[in-house]
N, C-alpha and C positions, 0 to 999 in steps of 0.2 A: 028322356033326358036324364043323364047321370051327373051327379055332383061328387066331387072329391075334395076332401079337406086335408091339409097337412098341418100337423101340430108339432111344435118343438117345445118340450117342457124344460124350463129353466127356473132357477131360484137364486136369489142373492141373500147373503147374510148381512143385514144392515149394521151389525156391530163391527164385523171385521171388514166390511166392504169388499167381500170376495164371493165367489160362487159357493153354493150350498148344495148338498145332496137332495135329489128328488126321489121320492118313493116310486118304485116301479109299479106299473099297472098290473093287476092280477088278471089272469085269463083262466076261465073255467071250461068253456066249451071249445070244441075243435075249431070252430070258425074264429073265435077270439084268439086261439093259439096261432092260427095261420096268419092273422093280422099282425100279431106281435112279432112273429118270426120274420114277416115281410118288412116290418118297420125296423127291426134290428139289422137286417141286411142292407136296407136303404141308409141307415145311420152309418154303417161301416163304409158304404160306398161314398157318402157325403164327406166323411172324414178323410178317406183316401184321396178324393178329388181335391180337397182343401190342402192336403199335404203335398200333392204333386202339382199344384197350381204353378203356372208359369210366372206368377208374381213371387214365388218362393224358390223355385228351382229352375235351372237352365234346361232347355230342351234336350232330350236324349238323342242318341245317334239316329234313331229312326225318324224322329220329328225333324231334326236338322236336315236329313236327306229329303224329306217331303217338302220342306220349305225351299230348299235349294232347287228341287225339281220344278216347283211352281215358278220360281224366279227364272230359271232357264227357259221355261215355256213362254215367258213374256219377252224374250230377246228375239231380235230379227236374225234368223240363221244366216242371211247373206251379209249382215253387218259385222264389222270387226270391233265395234265399241259397244259400251253399255248405253250410249245415248239414244240409239235407235231401239225403241221398244214396240212391242206388238200388244195391242189390247186384246184380251180374250173376248170371244164372241159374246155379245149381250152386255158388255161392260158399259156403265154410265159414269161419267166423270163430272163432278160439280166443282166449279171454281168459286170460292167465296171471297168477297172483297175484304181487304186487310182490316178495315175498321170494324168489321163484324167479328173478326177473330178475337178481339179484345173483350167482347161481351159474350160470356158463356151462355147466357140466357138466349140471346139471339141465335147463336149457333144451333143450340138444341131445338129451339122452336122452328128454325129453318129446316133442319134435318127431319123433324117429325112431320113436316107438311109434305114431304116428298115420299113417293113409293120407290123403294130400291129393288129393282129386278135382280134376282139371283140366278 
């Protein structure tokens, strides 16, 4: 059995109430240097993903095309309106009563009790 831990080192300056510099870890052996190099690449990947998040930027042309294709695949080819939809194979739909929608706790507890096949 293998365990893996992820550490993010952060520091706050209590006087300025802002971030502070963190001293870099030193690496002396080739194994440690490989670990540090891997962590630096993961850090840049994490920053890139945060910068390109859909919460901050709109989908690019490729993503919009993919979303549109998924939408088109849910339409009935013989239908002439958007009202007739085709469920993809293996899709499960849950309808939640309206009074539960107002209680976030109940929604998440309800969803966590079900297995969602993908």
